[in-house]
C-alpha positions in Angstrom: 0.0 0.0 0.0 1.6 3.3 -1.1 0.5 6.3 1.0 3.5 8.5 1.1 4.5 10.8 -1.7 7.9 11.9 -2.7 7.6 15.2 -4.6 10.6 16.0 -6.7 10.7 19.8 -7.1 12.6 21.3 -10.1 14.9 18.3 -10.4 13.9 16.5 -13.6 16.9 14.2 -13.9 16.4 12.9 -10.3 12.7 12.4 -11.1 13.6 10.3 -14.1 16.0 8.2 -12.1 13.6 7.6 -9.3 10.7 7.0 -11.6 12.7 4.1 -13.2 13.1 2.6 -9.7 9.6 3.3 -8.5 8.3 -0.3 -8.6 11.1 -1.3 -6.2 10.4 1.6 -3.8 7.8 2.0 -1.0 6.6 5.4 -2.0 4.9 7.2 -4.9 7.0 9.7 -6.9 5.6 12.8 -8.5 7.3 15.7 -10.2 6.3 19.4 -9.7 8.0 22.4 -11.3 5.7 25.2 -10.2 5.5 26.9 -6.7 1.7 27.2 -6.8 1.2 23.6 -7.8 3.6 22.5 -5.0 1.8 24.5 -2.4 -1.6 23.2 -3.5 -0.3 19.6 -3.5 1.0 19.8 0.1 -2.2 21.4 1.3 -4.1 18.3 0.2 -2.0 15.8 2.1 0.3 15.5 5.1 2.0 12.4 4.0 4.6 13.9 1.6 8.3 14.6 1.4 9.7 17.3 -1.0 13.1 16.9 -2.5 14.7 20.1 -3.9 18.0 21.9 -4.5 17.1 24.7 -2.1 15.0 25.2 1.0 11.4 26.1 0.2 9.8 28.4 2.8 6.7 27.0 4.4 7.5 23.4 3.5 8.4 21.5 6.7 9.0 18.0 5.2 11.8 18.3 2.8 15.2 17.1 1.8 17.5 19.8 0.4 20.2 18.4 -2.0 23.0 20.9 -1.6 25.6 18.6 -3.0 24.9 17.1 -6.4 25.6 14.5 -7.7 24.8 12.2 -4.9 24.8 8.4 -4.6 21.4 7.0 -5.3 21.5 4.4 -2.5 22.4 7.2 0.0 19.6 9.3 -1.2 17.1 6.5 -1.0 18.3 5.7 2.6 17.8 9.4 3.5 14.3 9.4 1.9 13.3 6.2 3.9 14.6 7.6 7.2 12.6 10.9 6.6 9.5 8.9 5.7 9.8 6.8 8.8 10.0 10.0 10.9 6.9 11.4 9.2 5.0 8.2 9.7 6.0 8.0 13.3 4.8 11.6 13.9 1.6 11.0 12.0 0.7 7.9 14.0 1.4 9.6 17.3 -1.5 11.9 17.0 -4.9 10.6 18.0 -8.2 12.6 17.5 -10.5 12.4 20.5 -13.6 14.4 19.8 -12.5 18.1 19.5 -9.0 17.2 20.9 -5.8 15.8 19.6 -3.6 13.8 21.9 0.0 13.7 20.8 1.4 10.4 22.2 5.0 11.4 21.5 5.0 14.8 23.3 2.3 13.7 25.7 0.1 16.8 25.0 -3.6 17.3 24.7 -4.4 20.1 22.2 -7.6 21.9 21.3 -7.9 25.3 19.5 -4.2 26.1 19.8 -4.3 25.5 23.5 -2.4 22.6 25.0 -1.6 20.9 28.3 1.2 18.6 29.1 0.2 15.1 30.3 1.9 12.5 32.4 2.4 9.0 31.0 -0.3 7.7 33.3 -2.8 10.5 32.1 -2.1 9.5 28.5 -2.8 5.9 29.4 -6.0 6.7 31.2 -7.3 8.8 28.3 -6.3 6.3 25.6 -7.8 3.4 27.6 -11.1 5.1 28.2 -11.3 6.3 24.6 -10.6 2.9 23.1 -13.0 1.2 25.5 -16.0 3.4 24.4 -18.0 2.1 27.3 -18.1 3.1 31.0 -15.0 1.6 32.7 -14.9 0.6 36.3 -12.3 1.7 38.7 -11.2 -1.9 39.2 -10.8 -2.4 35.5 -8.6 0.8 35.3 -6.6 -0.4 38.2 -6.0 -3.7 36.5 -5.4 -2.5 33.0 -3.8 0.9 33.4 -2.0 0.5 36.8 -1.6 -3.3 36.6 -2.8 -3.6 40.2 -4.0 -6.9 41.6 -7.7 -7.2 42.6 -9.0 -6.2 46.0 -6.5 -3.5 46.7 -8.0 -0.6 48.6 -6.8 2.5 46.9 -8.1 5.8 45.6 -5.4 6.1 43.0 -7.8 6.1 40.0 -10.1 8.6 41.4 -7.2 10.9 42.4 -5.7 10.8 38.9 -9.0 11.4 37.2 -9.8 14.2 39.5 -6.4 15.9 38.8 -6.7 15.2 35.1 -10.2 16.7 34.9 -9.0 19.8 36.9 -6.2 20.3 34.4 -8.6 20.0 31.4 -11.1 22.3 33.0 -8.5 24.9 33.8 -7.1 25.2 30.2 -10.0 24.2 28.0 -13.0 25.1 30.3 -14.4 21.6 29.6 -16.0 19.8 32.5 -17.3 17.0 30.3 -14.2 15.4 28.7 -14.1 12.5 31.1 -17.6 11.7 32.4 -18.6 9.8 35.5 -21.0 7.0 34.7 -22.9 4.6 36.9 -20.3 1.9 36.1 -17.2 4.1 36.2 -15.7 6.6 33.8 -15.9 7.2 30.1 -15.0 9.6 27.3 -18.0 10.2 25.0 -17.3 10.0 21.3 
């Protein structure tokens, strides 16, 4: 499955070389020679990598080839490394209602506001979100904290209280994590 694009910008010879190798590569190759077309293309996708001779303002995902000629195997290795980074960053962001949780930076973001989360807070949010049903305190203790059954503790309630307080303070949202009859949930 090809889902990442390599955009060759104003480098026709490189485009021709990579196009010949395309069936052995893990990405789609396109050639663009116009600034407006390039800007339009990258607006429509976030799974791209631009290769050019000079840095293009406003394009974050790019490889600049300052030194030509270059060895093709080194270039392909550099492309693959950059594509892996892009894929890793893309997969780290999870949409939860109006929020985006970044699993790498451990941040919850909404409307250009963000809060830093602890590892445990990320685990709580992701577990509740994936569960999609009210989740009991004992289930959270078992699956998020890895506690044994029948341990008397208020750890879950304390963490959720503090997490709700954080979310309310920054986002003014009292309903992100809801209390249900059978535990806690995040409505989707």
